[in-house]
C-alpha positions as CSV (number, residue, x, y, z in Angstrom):
1,X,2.1,-13.6,-12.4
2,X,3.8,-10.1,-13.7
3,X,7.4,-11.3,-12.7
4,X,6.7,-14.5,-13.9
5,X,5.1,-12.6,-17.3
6,X,8.3,-10.6,-17.1
7,X,10.9,-13.1,-17.3
8,X,9.0,-15.5,-20.3
9,X,9.3,-11.5,-22.1
10,X,12.6,-11.2,-21.4
11,X,13.3,-14.7,-22.6
12,X,11.7,-14.4,-26.1
13,X,13.2,-10.7,-26.2
14,X,16.7,-11.9,-25.9
15,X,16.1,-15.1,-28.3
16,X,14.3,-12.3,-30.9
17,X,17.7,-10.2,-30.0
18,X,20.0,-13.0,-30.6
19,X,17.9,-14.8,-33.8
20,X,16.2,-11.8,-35.6
21,X,13.3,-10.8,-36.1
22,X,12.2,-12.4,-39.3
23,X,12.7,-16.4,-39.9
24,X,12.7,-18.4,-43.1
25,X,9.9,-20.3,-44.3
26,X,9.1,-21.8,-48.1
27,X,6.5,-19.1,-48.8
28,X,9.5,-16.3,-47.6
29,X,10.4,-14.5,-44.5
30,X,7.8,-14.1,-42.0
31,X,7.8,-12.7,-38.4
32,X,9.9,-14.6,-35.9
33,X,7.2,-16.5,-33.6
34,X,9.4,-15.7,-30.3
35,X,8.7,-12.2,-31.5
36,X,4.9,-12.2,-31.5
37,X,4.6,-14.2,-28.8
38,X,7.0,-11.3,-27.0
39,X,4.5,-8.6,-28.3
40,X,1.2,-11.1,-26.7
41,X,3.2,-11.5,-23.5
42,X,4.3,-7.7,-23.5
43,X,0.8,-7.1,-23.2
44,X,0.1,-9.2,-21.2
45,X,2.3,-6.7,-18.4
46,X,0.5,-3.6,-19.3
47,X,-2.5,-5.2,-18.4
48,X,-1.1,-6.5,-15.0
49,X,0.8,-3.4,-14.1
50,X,-2.5,-1.6,-14.4
51,X,-4.2,-3.4,-12.0
52,X,-1.0,-3.4,-9.9
53,X,-0.9,0.0,-10.0
54,X,2.7,0.3,-11.7
55,X,2.8,3.6,-13.3
56,X,1.6,7.0,-12.3
57,X,-1.8,7.2,-14.5
58,X,-2.3,3.3,-12.6
59,X,-1.7,4.6,-9.2
60,X,-4.4,7.0,-9.7
61,X,-7.1,4.6,-10.5
62,X,-6.7,2.5,-7.5
63,X,-9.5,2.8,-5.2
64,X,-8.7,1.0,-1.6
65,X,-11.0,0.6,1.0
66,X,-9.9,2.5,3.7
67,X,-11.3,0.1,7.4
68,X,-10.5,1.9,10.6
69,X,-8.5,-0.3,12.7
70,X,-9.9,-1.2,15.9
71,X,-7.1,1.4,17.6
72,X,-8.4,3.7,15.3
73,X,-12.3,2.8,16.7
74,X,-10.5,3.0,20.6
75,X,-8.8,6.5,20.0
76,X,-11.9,8.1,17.8
77,X,-13.8,6.6,21.1
78,X,-11.7,7.8,23.9
79,X,-11.5,11.7,22.2
80,X,-15.2,11.7,22.3
81,X,-15.3,10.6,26.0
82,X,-12.4,13.1,26.9
83,X,-12.4,15.8,24.3
84,X,-10.5,16.8,21.9
85,X,-8.7,19.7,23.4
86,X,-4.7,19.0,23.2
């Protein structure tokens, strides 16, 4: 989803760069629809980036439960039985 949103944002950004921020309307110049769409997609990118931990602050909020693997459990059982003297 993130890559697709990024591709949409890039395409919209290129369009705005090529055509300008405003468009001619009967009532006078108005904001280019691609600019509005690009800002909306940018907001989605920020939300997705936060969920995926794509910034240092977003990474600090991620909580990933750690399950011991079966090999870790076997090691713990071995150490309990035979000691941890090294």
